[in-house]
N, CA, C and O atoms as a Tinker XYZ file with bonds, in Angstrom:
   452  protein
     1  N      7.153000  -10.536000  -17.709000    73     2
     2  CA     7.318000  -10.004000  -18.873000    64     1     3
     3  C      8.071000   -8.342000  -18.567000    63     2     4     5
     4  O      8.047000   -8.153000  -17.351000    81     3
     5  N      8.591000   -7.356000  -19.175000    73     3     6
     6  CA     9.724000   -6.938000  -19.257000    64     5     7
     7  C      9.264000   -5.533000  -18.485000    63     6     8     9
     8  O      9.118000   -4.727000  -19.404000    81     7
     9  N      8.948000   -4.820000  -17.139000    73     7    10
    10  CA     7.822000   -3.149000  -17.129000    64     9    11
    11  C      9.058000   -2.283000  -18.404000    63    10    12    13
    12  O     10.262000   -2.091000  -18.577000    81    11
    13  N      7.506000   -1.956000  -19.128000    73    11    14
    14  CA     7.734000   -0.296000  -19.359000    64    13    15
    15  C      7.233000    0.417000  -18.559000    63    14    16    17
    16  O      6.399000    1.238000  -18.941000    81    15
    17  N      7.633000    0.308000  -17.041000    73    15    18
    18  CA     7.038000    1.842000  -16.267000    64    17    19
    19  C      8.724000    2.661000  -16.279000    63    18    20    21
    20  O      9.855000    2.229000  -16.058000    81    19
    21  N      8.271000    3.782000  -16.590000    73    19    22
    22  CA     9.160000    5.736000  -16.600000    64    21    23
    23  C     10.225000    4.981000  -15.448000    63    22    24    25
    24  O     11.435000    5.035000  -15.668000    81    23
    25  N      9.768000    4.367000  -14.369000    73    23    26
    26  CA    10.589000    5.205000  -12.907000    64    25    27
    27  C     10.690000    3.312000  -12.790000    63    26    28    29
    28  O     10.027000    2.300000  -13.018000    81    27
    29  N     11.831000    3.702000  -12.344000    73    27    30
    30  CA    12.019000    1.333000  -11.696000    64    29    31
    31  C     12.811000    1.993000  -10.363000    63    30    32    33
    32  O     13.817000    2.694000  -10.250000    81    31
    33  N     11.636000    1.289000   -9.203000    73    31    34
    34  CA    12.248000    1.711000   -7.408000    64    33    35
    35  C     11.551000    1.290000   -6.847000    63    34    36    37
    36  O     10.339000    1.398000   -7.036000    81    35
    37  N     12.214000    0.528000   -5.769000    73    35    38
    38  CA    11.712000    0.715000   -4.550000    64    37    39
    39  C     10.758000    0.882000   -3.739000    63    38    40    41
    40  O     11.215000    1.009000   -2.603000    81    39
    41  N      9.537000    0.950000   -3.769000    73    39    42
    42  CA     8.433000    1.934000   -3.431000    64    41    43
    43  C      8.481000    2.343000   -2.310000    63    42    44    45
    44  O      7.727000    3.304000   -2.159000    81    43
    45  N      9.237000    1.954000   -1.083000    73    43    46
    46  CA     9.911000    2.621000    0.612000    64    45    47
    47  C     10.789000    4.036000    0.005000    63    46    48    49
    48  O     10.592000    5.094000    0.604000    81    47
    49  N     11.767000    4.031000   -1.205000    73    47    50
    50  CA    12.987000    5.174000   -1.040000    64    49    51
    51  C     12.281000    5.786000   -2.580000    63    50    52    53
    52  O     12.826000    5.327000   -3.584000    81    51
    53  N     11.378000    6.557000   -2.765000    73    51    54
    54  CA    10.862000    6.884000   -4.031000    64    53    55
    55  C     11.784000    8.391000   -4.159000    63    54    56    57
    56  O     11.443000    9.341000   -4.865000    81    55
    57  N     13.041000    8.333000   -3.277000    73    55    58
    58  CA    14.207000   10.373000   -3.327000    64    57    59
    59  C     14.095000   11.143000   -5.057000    63    58    60    61
    60  O     14.260000   12.345000   -5.268000    81    59
    61  N     13.785000   10.111000   -6.111000    73    59    62
    62  CA    13.605000   10.711000   -7.558000    64    61    63
    63  C     12.382000   11.599000   -7.327000    63    62    64    65
    64  O     12.484000   12.804000   -7.560000    81    63
    65  N     11.721000   11.303000   -7.072000    73    63    66
    66  CA     9.764000   11.931000   -6.342000    64    65    67
    67  C      9.695000   13.383000   -5.797000    63    66    68    69
    68  O     10.003000   13.243000   -4.614000    81    67
    69  N      9.575000   14.058000   -5.908000    73    67    70
    70  CA     9.753000   16.032000   -5.469000    64    69    71
    71  C      8.732000   15.123000   -4.329000    63    70    72    73
    72  O      8.220000   14.026000   -4.553000    81    71
    73  N      8.649000   15.741000   -3.375000    73    71    74
    74  CA     7.216000   16.027000   -2.027000    64    73    75
    75  C      6.114000   16.305000   -3.057000    63    74    76    77
    76  O      6.124000   16.974000   -4.090000    81    75
    77  N      5.223000   15.629000   -2.493000    73    75    78
    78  CA     3.571000   16.555000   -2.880000    64    77    79
    79  C      3.471000   16.686000   -4.046000    63    78    80    81
    80  O      2.781000   17.622000   -4.450000    81    79
    81  N      4.075000   15.860000   -4.934000    73    79    82
    82  CA     3.876000   15.721000   -6.780000    64    81    83
    83  C      3.538000   14.905000   -7.304000    63    82    84    85
    84  O      3.912000   14.745000   -8.466000    81    83
    85  N      2.799000   14.139000   -6.781000    73    83    86
    86  CA     1.547000   12.786000   -7.307000    64    85    87
    87  C      0.440000   13.868000   -7.151000    63    86    88    89
    88  O      0.471000   15.060000   -6.846000    81    87
    89  N     -0.302000   13.211000   -7.396000    73    87    90
    90  CA    -2.214000   12.990000   -7.436000    64    89    91
    91  C     -2.716000   11.022000   -7.024000    63    90    92    93
    92  O     -3.656000   10.511000   -6.415000    81    91
    93  N     -1.539000   10.492000   -7.724000    73    91    94
    94  CA    -1.882000    8.982000   -6.684000    64    93    95
    95  C     -0.790000    7.638000   -7.133000    63    94    96    97
    96  O     -0.391000    7.392000   -8.271000    81    95
    97  N     -0.547000    7.075000   -6.180000    73    95    98
    98  CA     0.201000    6.145000   -5.981000    64    97    99
    99  C     -0.748000    4.386000   -5.786000    63    98   100   101
   100  O     -1.417000    4.173000   -4.775000    81    99
   101  N     -0.625000    3.388000   -6.852000    73    99   102
   102  CA    -1.033000    2.499000   -6.373000    64   101   103
   103  C      0.202000    1.365000   -5.720000    63   102   104   105
   104  O      1.367000    1.688000   -5.484000    81   103
   105  N     -0.386000    0.002000   -5.511000    73   103   106
   106  CA     0.600000   -0.499000   -4.157000    64   105   107
   107  C     -0.857000   -2.178000   -4.353000    63   106   108   109
   108  O     -1.818000   -2.357000   -3.605000    81   107
   109  N     -0.505000   -2.946000   -5.415000    73   107   110
   110  CA    -0.755000   -4.072000   -5.825000    64   109   111
   111  C     -0.039000   -4.893000   -5.470000    63   110   112   113
   112  O      1.108000   -4.952000   -5.912000    81   111
   113  N     -0.493000   -5.727000   -4.604000    73   111   114
   114  CA    -0.301000   -6.384000   -3.749000    64   113   115
   115  C      1.411000   -7.043000   -3.927000    63   114   116   117
   116  O      2.125000   -8.026000   -4.126000    81   115
   117  N      1.320000   -5.633000   -3.677000    73   115   118
   118  CA     3.019000   -5.553000   -3.006000    64   117   119
   119  C      3.532000   -5.137000   -1.480000    63   118   120   121
   120  O      4.668000   -5.433000   -1.110000    81   119
   121  N      2.526000   -4.372000   -0.563000    73   119   122
   122  CA     3.211000   -3.806000    0.958000    64   121   123
   123  C      3.243000   -4.944000    1.964000    63   122   124   125
   124  O      3.540000   -4.847000    3.154000    81   123
   125  N      2.890000   -6.038000    1.300000    73   123   126
   126  CA     3.844000   -7.291000    2.141000    64   125   127
   127  C      4.612000   -8.142000    1.998000    63   126   128   129
   128  O      4.893000   -9.236000    2.488000    81   127
   129  N      5.082000   -7.179000    0.879000    73   127   130
   130  CA     7.073000   -8.071000    1.049000    64   129   131
   131  C      7.852000   -6.913000    1.419000    63   130   132   133
   132  O      8.940000   -6.911000    0.843000    81   131
   133  N      7.615000   -5.659000    2.393000    73   131   134
   134  CA     7.988000   -4.489000    2.723000    64   133   135
   135  C      8.687000   -5.109000    3.658000    63   134   136   137
   136  O      8.132000   -5.909000    4.412000    81   135
   137  N     10.326000   -4.762000    3.766000    73   135   138
   138  CA    10.746000   -5.234000    6.160000    64   137   139
   139  C     10.116000   -4.231000    6.369000    63   138   140   141
   140  O     10.073000   -3.969000    7.571000    81   139
   141  N      9.522000   -3.435000    5.646000    73   139   142
   142  CA     9.152000   -2.225000    6.485000    64   141   143
   143  C      8.207000   -1.023000    6.806000    63   142   144   145
   144  O      8.414000    0.100000    7.266000    81   143
   145  N      7.065000   -1.706000    6.378000    73   143   146
   146  CA     5.693000   -1.189000    5.304000    64   145   147
   147  C      5.535000   -0.144000    5.716000    63   146   148   149
   148  O      5.211000    0.766000    4.954000    81   147
   149  N      5.750000    0.103000    7.328000    73   147   150
   150  CA     5.863000    1.726000    7.366000    64   149   151
   151  C      6.295000    2.805000    7.149000    63   150   152   153
   152  O      5.770000    3.903000    7.334000    81   151
   153  N      7.779000    2.406000    6.536000    73   151   154
   154  CA     8.345000    2.997000    5.575000    64   153   155
   155  C      7.927000    3.422000    4.632000    63   154   156   157
   156  O      8.373000    4.489000    4.210000    81   155
   157  N      7.219000    2.945000    4.161000    73   155   158
   158  CA     6.915000    2.275000    2.174000    64   157   159
   159  C      5.175000    3.215000    2.695000    63   158   160   161
   160  O      4.909000    3.986000    1.773000    81   159
   161  N      4.575000    3.263000    3.315000    73   159   162
   162  CA     3.180000    4.584000    3.401000    64   161   163
   163  C      4.268000    5.427000    3.519000    63   162   164   165
   164  O      4.640000    5.776000    2.398000    81   163
   165  N      5.212000    6.098000    4.780000    73   163   166
   166  CA     5.495000    7.467000    4.818000    64   165   167
   167  C      6.163000    7.521000    3.540000    63   166   168   169
   168  O      7.296000    7.967000    3.724000    81   167
   169  N      6.069000    7.405000    2.997000    73   167   170
   170  CA     6.936000    7.654000    1.369000    64   169   171
   171  C      6.157000    7.880000    0.971000    63   170   172   173
   172  O      6.306000    8.996000    0.474000    81   171
   173  N      4.758000    7.339000    0.723000    73   171   174
   174  CA     4.259000    7.030000   -0.781000    64   173   175
   175  C      2.491000    8.937000   -0.187000    63   174   176   177
   176  O      1.584000    9.534000   -0.768000    81   175
   177  N      3.184000    8.922000    1.278000    73   175   178
   178  CA     2.217000    9.563000    1.857000    64   177   179
   179  C      3.472000   11.320000    1.374000    63   178   180   181
   180  O      2.901000   12.193000    0.721000    81   179
   181  N      4.455000   11.483000    1.629000    73   179   182
   182  CA     5.652000   12.260000    1.403000    64   181   183
   183  C      5.729000   12.556000    0.173000    63   182   184   185
   184  O      6.199000   13.674000   -0.040000    81   183
   185  N      5.333000   11.744000   -1.031000    73   183   186
   186  CA     5.470000   11.762000   -2.819000    64   185   187
   187  C      3.903000   12.451000   -3.233000    63   186   188   189
   188  O      3.749000   13.272000   -4.137000    81   187
   189  N      2.699000   11.861000   -2.267000    73   187   190
   190  CA     1.318000   12.854000   -3.200000    64   189   191
   191  C      0.680000   13.709000   -2.683000    63   190   192   193
   192  O      0.244000   13.818000   -1.536000    81   191
   193  N      0.607000   14.482000   -3.748000    73   191   194
   194  CA    -0.900000   15.806000   -3.045000    64   193   195
   195  C     -1.090000   15.597000   -1.903000    63   194   196   197
   196  O     -0.771000   14.445000   -1.610000    81   195
   197  N     -1.612000   16.387000   -0.778000    73   195   198
   198  CA    -2.872000   16.830000   -0.034000    64   197   199
   199  C     -4.154000   16.434000   -0.986000    63   198   200   201
   200  O     -4.640000   17.362000   -1.632000    81   199
   201  N     -4.748000   15.109000   -1.125000    73   199   202
   202  CA    -5.827000   15.173000   -1.224000    64   201   203
   203  C     -5.642000   13.387000   -2.113000    63   202   204   205
   204  O     -6.566000   12.574000   -2.142000    81   203
   205  N     -4.334000   13.159000   -2.705000    73   203   206
   206  CA    -3.793000   12.638000   -3.854000    64   205   207
   207  C     -4.481000   10.851000   -2.501000    63   206   208   209
   208  O     -4.505000   10.608000   -1.294000    81   207
   209  N     -4.753000   10.368000   -3.394000    73   207   210
   210  CA    -5.496000    9.081000   -3.692000    64   209   211
   211  C     -3.651000    8.373000   -3.483000    63   210   212   213
   212  O     -2.510000    8.694000   -3.815000    81   211
   213  N     -4.503000    7.024000   -2.561000    73   211   214
   214  CA    -3.619000    5.969000   -1.900000    64   213   215
   215  C     -4.376000    4.582000   -2.195000    63   214   216   217
   216  O     -5.373000    4.377000   -1.502000    81   215
   217  N     -4.012000    3.579000   -3.165000    73   215   218
   218  CA    -5.208000    2.427000   -3.894000    64   217   219
   219  C     -3.859000    1.264000   -3.361000    63   218   220   221
   220  O     -2.754000    1.095000   -3.878000    81   219
   221  N     -4.316000    0.771000   -2.465000    73   219   222
   222  CA    -3.586000   -1.082000   -2.099000    64   221   223
   223  C     -4.730000   -2.048000   -1.901000    63   222   224   225
   224  O     -5.832000   -1.953000   -1.361000    81   223
   225  N     -3.918000   -3.257000   -2.686000    73   223   226
   226  CA    -3.987000   -4.575000   -2.740000    64   225   227
   227  C     -3.591000   -5.392000   -2.090000    63   226   228   229
   228  O     -2.445000   -5.603000   -2.486000    81   227
   229  N     -3.888000   -6.227000   -1.048000    73   227   230
   230  CA    -3.318000   -7.048000   -0.569000    64   229   231
   231  C     -3.399000   -8.041000    0.103000    63   230   232   233
   232  O     -4.010000   -7.744000    1.130000    81   231
   233  N     -3.069000   -9.259000    0.095000    73   231   234
   234  CA    -4.183000  -10.866000    0.729000    64   233   235
   235  C     -4.538000  -10.305000    2.332000    63   234   236   237
   236  O     -3.659000   -9.886000    3.085000    81   235
   237  N     -6.132000  -10.389000    2.731000    73   235   238
   238  CA    -6.287000  -10.377000    3.409000    64   237   239
   239  C     -5.985000  -11.140000    4.329000    63   238   240   241
   240  O     -6.161000  -12.205000    3.738000    81   239
   241  N     -5.554000  -11.515000    5.666000    73   239   242
   242  CA    -4.751000  -12.584000    7.200000    64   241   243
   243  C     -6.547000  -13.160000    7.607000    63   242   244   245
   244  O     -6.763000  -14.139000    8.322000    81   243
   245  N     -7.325000  -12.559000    7.161000    73   243   246
   246  CA    -8.779000  -13.099000    7.838000    64   245   247
   247  C     -9.251000  -13.826000    6.620000    63   246   248   249
   248  O    -10.421000  -13.509000    6.405000    81   247
   249  N     -8.885000  -14.510000    5.914000    73   247   250
   250  CA    -9.468000  -15.380000    4.689000    64   249   251
   251  C     -7.756000  -16.187000    4.647000    63   250   252   253
   252  O     -7.707000  -16.998000    3.722000    81   251
   253  N     -6.864000  -16.127000    5.190000    73   251   254
   254  CA    -5.901000  -16.921000    3.936000    64   253   255
   255  C     -4.471000  -16.854000    4.802000    63   254   256   257
   256  O     -4.371000  -15.908000    5.583000    81   255
   257  N     -3.948000  -17.297000    4.761000    73   255   258
   258  CA    -2.340000  -17.414000    5.506000    64   257   259
   259  C     -1.508000  -16.888000    4.541000    63   258   260   261
   260  O     -0.485000  -17.531000    4.307000    81   259
   261  N     -1.725000  -15.771000    3.867000    73   259   262
   262  CA    -0.594000  -16.042000    3.325000    64   261   263
   263  C      1.179000  -16.028000    3.473000    63   262   264   265
   264  O      2.064000  -16.589000    2.827000    81   263
   265  N      1.188000  -15.299000    4.397000    73   263   266
   266  CA     3.041000  -15.943000    5.988000    64   265   267
   267  C      3.056000  -16.937000    5.094000    63   266   268   269
   268  O      3.688000  -16.772000    4.051000    81   267
   269  N      2.701000  -17.558000    5.218000    73   267   270
   270  CA     2.439000  -19.718000    5.113000    64   269   271
   271  C      2.457000  -19.395000    4.260000    63   270   272   273
   272  O      3.506000  -18.752000    4.292000    81   271
   273  N      1.839000  -19.214000    2.707000    73   271   274
   274  CA     1.744000  -19.857000    1.526000    64   273   275
   275  C      2.976000  -19.005000    1.177000    63   274   276   277
   276  O      3.950000  -19.677000    0.838000    81   275
   277  N      3.110000  -17.947000    1.185000    73   275   278
   278  CA     4.382000  -17.068000    0.241000    64   277   279
   279  C      5.748000  -16.517000    1.568000    63   278   280   281
   280  O      5.859000  -15.716000    2.497000    81   279
   281  N      6.484000  -17.473000    0.924000    73   279   282
   282  CA     7.508000  -17.144000    2.113000    64   281   283
   283  C      8.466000  -15.505000    1.757000    63   282   284   285
   284  O      9.468000  -15.060000    2.317000    81   283
   285  N      7.677000  -14.963000    0.662000    73   283   286
   286  CA     8.782000  -13.633000    0.365000    64   285   287
   287  C      7.460000  -11.930000    1.116000    63   286   288   289
   288  O      7.357000  -10.714000    0.957000    81   287
   289  N      6.739000  -13.136000    1.953000    73   287   290
   290  CA     5.825000  -11.860000    2.268000    64   289   291
   291  C      6.206000  -11.720000    3.581000    63   290   292   293
   292  O      6.399000  -12.764000    4.204000    81   291
   293  N      6.370000  -10.603000    4.180000    73   291   294
   294  CA     7.049000  -10.179000    6.367000    64   293   295
   295  C      5.635000   -9.754000    6.379000    63   294   296   297
   296  O      5.496000   -9.773000    7.603000    81   295
   297  N      4.363000   -9.348000    5.887000    73   295   298
   298  CA     3.786000   -8.984000    7.252000    64   297   299
   299  C      1.933000   -9.326000    6.447000    63   298   300   301
   300  O      1.534000   -9.013000    5.325000    81   299
   301  N      1.444000   -9.805000    7.187000    73   299   302
   302  CA     0.218000  -10.460000    7.035000    64   301   303
   303  C     -0.991000   -8.347000    7.300000    63   302   304   305
   304  O     -0.642000   -7.319000    7.880000    81   303
   305  N     -2.512000   -8.746000    6.405000    73   303   306
   306  CA    -3.076000   -7.655000    7.151000    64   305   307
   307  C     -4.321000   -8.801000    7.124000    63   306   308   309
   308  O     -4.536000   -9.936000    6.698000    81   307
   309  N     -5.081000   -7.571000    7.976000    73   307   310
   310  CA    -6.791000   -7.409000    7.099000    64   309   311
   311  C     -7.272000   -5.959000    7.403000    63   310   312   313
   312  O     -6.816000   -5.261000    8.309000    81   311
   313  N     -8.273000   -5.589000    6.512000    73   311   314
   314  CA    -8.316000   -4.876000    6.578000    64   313   315
   315  C     -7.984000   -3.486000    7.806000    63   314   316   317
   316  O     -7.142000   -2.592000    7.709000    81   315
   317  N     -9.083000   -3.760000    9.022000    73   315   318
   318  CA    -8.947000   -2.982000    9.992000    64   317   319
   319  C     -7.522000   -3.029000   10.460000    63   318   320   321
   320  O     -7.609000   -2.075000   11.234000    81   319
   321  N     -5.893000   -3.542000   10.608000    73   319   322
   322  CA    -4.897000   -3.963000   10.488000    64   321   323
   323  C     -4.267000   -2.467000    9.736000    63   322   324   325
   324  O     -3.772000   -1.439000   10.198000    81   323
   325  N     -4.606000   -3.004000    8.222000    73   323   326
   326  CA    -3.794000   -2.107000    7.655000    64   325   327
   327  C     -4.922000   -0.152000    7.537000    63   326   328   329
   328  O     -4.438000    0.880000    7.073000    81   327
   329  N     -6.617000   -0.318000    8.215000    73   327   330
   330  CA    -6.515000    0.957000    7.777000    64   329   331
   331  C     -6.008000    2.111000    9.307000    63   330   332   333
   332  O     -5.929000    3.337000    9.388000    81   331
   333  N     -5.750000    0.983000   10.342000    73   331   334
   334  CA    -5.157000    1.227000   11.750000    64   333   335
   335  C     -3.393000    2.329000   11.520000    63   334   336   337
   336  O     -2.907000    3.285000   12.126000    81   335
   337  N     -2.963000    1.476000   10.314000    73   335   338
   338  CA    -1.784000    1.756000    9.986000    64   337   339
   339  C     -2.152000    2.884000    8.541000    63   338   340   341
   340  O     -1.256000    2.791000    7.702000    81   339
   341  N     -2.534000    3.226000    8.404000    73   339   342
   342  CA    -3.467000    4.219000    7.264000    64   341   343
   343  C     -3.158000    5.146000    8.211000    63   342   344   345
   344  O     -2.002000    5.295000    8.609000    81   343
   345  N     -4.217000    5.878000    8.670000    73   343   346
   346  CA    -4.924000    6.441000    9.329000    64   345   347
   347  C     -3.149000    7.268000   10.366000    63   346   348   349
   348  O     -3.073000    8.496000   10.398000    81   347
   349  N     -1.844000    6.306000   11.144000    73   347   350
   350  CA    -0.865000    6.982000   12.031000    64   349   351
   351  C     -0.562000    7.311000   10.656000    63   350   352   353
   352  O     -1.551000    7.978000   10.353000    81   351
   353  N      0.002000    7.278000    9.875000    73   351   354
   354  CA     0.656000    8.142000    9.124000    64   353   355
   355  C      0.249000    8.965000    8.051000    63   354   356   357
   356  O      0.909000    9.197000    7.038000    81   355
   357  N     -1.344000    9.573000    8.444000    73   355   358
   358  CA    -1.879000   10.618000    7.651000    64   357   359
   359  C     -2.726000   10.260000    6.728000    63   358   360   361
   360  O     -2.791000   11.152000    5.882000    81   359
   361  N     -3.782000    8.893000    6.355000    73   359   362
   362  CA    -4.478000    8.589000    5.220000    64   361   363
   363  C     -5.883000    8.370000    5.875000    63   362   364   365
   364  O     -6.124000    7.925000    6.997000    81   363
   365  N     -6.700000    8.766000    4.961000    73   363   366
   366  CA    -8.159000    8.558000    5.259000    64   365   367
   367  C     -8.798000    7.775000    4.371000    63   366   368   369
   368  O     -8.595000    7.731000    3.158000    81   367
   369  N     -9.489000    7.227000    4.935000    73   367   370
   370  CA    -9.525000    5.270000    3.910000    64   369   371
   371  C    -11.320000    6.421000    3.366000    63   370   372   373
   372  O    -11.816000    7.422000    3.883000    81   371
   373  N    -11.677000    5.689000    2.321000    73   371   374
   374  CA   -12.514000    6.211000    1.306000    64   373   375
   375  C    -13.411000    5.510000    1.216000    63   374   376   377
   376  O    -14.589000    5.631000    1.551000    81   375
   377  N    -12.563000    4.321000    0.493000    73   375   378
   378  CA   -13.494000    2.913000    0.604000    64   377   379
   379  C    -12.426000    1.468000    1.184000    63   378   380   381
   380  O    -11.500000    1.599000    1.984000    81   379
   381  N    -12.865000    0.109000    0.525000    73   379   382
   382  CA   -12.456000   -0.956000    0.997000    64   381   383
   383  C    -13.568000   -1.512000    0.718000    63   382   384   385
   384  O    -14.722000   -1.354000    1.117000    81   383
   385  N    -12.989000   -2.293000   -0.139000    73   383   386
   386  CA   -13.644000   -4.072000   -0.197000    64   385   387
   387  C    -12.934000   -5.319000   -0.514000    63   386   388   389
   388  O    -11.784000   -5.656000   -0.232000    81   387
   389  N    -14.151000   -6.124000   -1.363000    73   387   390
   390  CA   -12.445000   -7.401000   -1.825000    64   389   391
   391  C    -12.174000   -7.700000   -3.024000    63   390   392   393
   392  O    -13.232000   -8.158000   -3.456000    81   391
   393  N    -11.571000   -7.724000   -3.669000    73   391   394
   394  CA   -10.539000   -8.371000   -4.377000    64   393   395
   395  C    -11.232000   -9.325000   -5.210000    63   394   396   397
   396  O    -12.040000   -9.419000   -6.133000    81   395
   397  N    -10.163000  -10.300000   -4.043000    73   395   398
   398  CA   -11.017000  -11.693000   -4.954000    64   397   399
   399  C    -11.477000  -12.337000   -3.362000    63   398   400   401
   400  O    -10.850000  -12.386000   -2.303000    81   399
   401  N    -13.069000  -12.859000   -3.802000    73   399   402
   402  CA   -13.263000  -14.206000   -2.383000    64   401   403
   403  C    -12.868000  -14.291000   -2.030000    63   402   404   405
   404  O    -11.928000  -14.434000   -2.811000    81   403
   405  N    -12.289000  -14.449000   -0.662000    73   403   406
   406  CA   -11.345000  -15.659000    0.014000    64   405   407
   407  C     -9.757000  -15.373000    0.020000    63   406   408   409
   408  O     -8.784000  -15.847000    0.606000    81   407
   409  N     -9.982000  -14.393000   -0.895000    73   407   410
   410  CA    -8.226000  -14.511000   -1.098000    64   409   411
   411  C     -7.581000  -12.824000   -0.304000    63   410   412   413
   412  O     -6.741000  -12.806000    0.595000    81   411
   413  N     -8.482000  -11.064000   -1.158000    73   411   414
   414  CA    -7.981000  -10.382000   -0.903000    64   413   415
   415  C     -8.737000   -9.202000   -1.142000    63   414   416   417
   416  O     -9.594000   -9.089000   -2.019000    81   415
   417  N     -8.203000   -7.847000    0.114000    73   415   418
   418  CA    -9.089000   -6.560000    0.194000    64   417   419
   419  C     -8.093000   -5.587000   -0.406000    63   418   420   421
   420  O     -6.871000   -5.587000   -0.260000    81   419
   421  N     -9.060000   -4.526000   -1.305000    73   419   422
   422  CA    -8.128000   -3.267000   -1.172000    64   421   423
   423  C     -8.659000   -2.438000   -0.168000    63   422   424   425
   424  O     -9.332000   -2.767000    0.809000    81   423
   425  N     -8.086000   -0.767000   -0.701000    73   423   426
   426  CA    -8.471000    0.011000    0.368000    64   425   427
   427  C     -8.292000    1.002000   -0.473000    63   426   428   429
   428  O     -8.028000    1.020000   -1.675000    81   427
   429  N     -8.486000    1.915000    0.396000    73   427   430
   430  CA    -8.281000    3.555000   -1.462000    64   429   431
   431  C     -8.683000    4.534000    0.281000    63   430   432   433
   432  O     -9.548000    4.498000    1.157000    81   431
   433  N     -7.418000    5.310000   -0.032000    73   431   434
   434  CA    -7.046000    6.201000    1.574000    64   433   435
   435  C     -6.475000    7.991000    0.847000    63   434   436   437
   436  O     -5.899000    8.165000   -0.226000    81   435
   437  N     -6.674000    8.516000    1.339000    73   435   438
   438  CA    -6.648000   10.008000    1.025000    64   437   439
   439  C     -5.780000   10.524000    1.945000    63   438   440   441
   440  O     -5.905000   10.492000    3.170000    81   439
   441  N     -4.499000   11.214000    1.015000    73   439   442
   442  CA    -3.309000   11.824000    1.864000    64   441   443
   443  C     -4.281000   13.282000    3.226000    63   442   444   445
   444  O     -4.855000   14.305000    2.854000    81   443
   445  N     -4.174000   12.964000    4.193000    73   443   446
   446  CA    -4.463000   14.274000    4.755000    64   445   447
   447  C     -4.457000   14.906000    5.621000    63   446   448   449
   448  O     -5.276000   15.514000    6.311000    81   447
   449  N     -2.830000   14.653000    5.558000    73   447   450
   450  CA    -1.679000   15.742000    6.414000    64   449   451
   451  C     -0.363000   15.375000    5.565000    63   450   452
   452  O      0.711000   15.917000    5.826000    81   451
């Protein structure tokens, strides 16, 4: 499908968006594709307002070997590993759960710094 997005850019370089200007960022099954996923998390933290929400869905490495199944995946996560990375960057996890049983999970976090 053709995207109707207002902005088309890589999520790890959102230089066209002001710092502390967004209420939410959604990363739907793409964080595993970044070479440097920490750069993306830092960029999402930069553009979010304090208290802004970040929603991420990704395959769960505890359930499935997505690195083997999809060669475009650069990283594999489980809820604990992604929570640790989010907290390192300045997010607080407020909710997490399963998206598809045996495949993926979601985490919703809030920018705290």
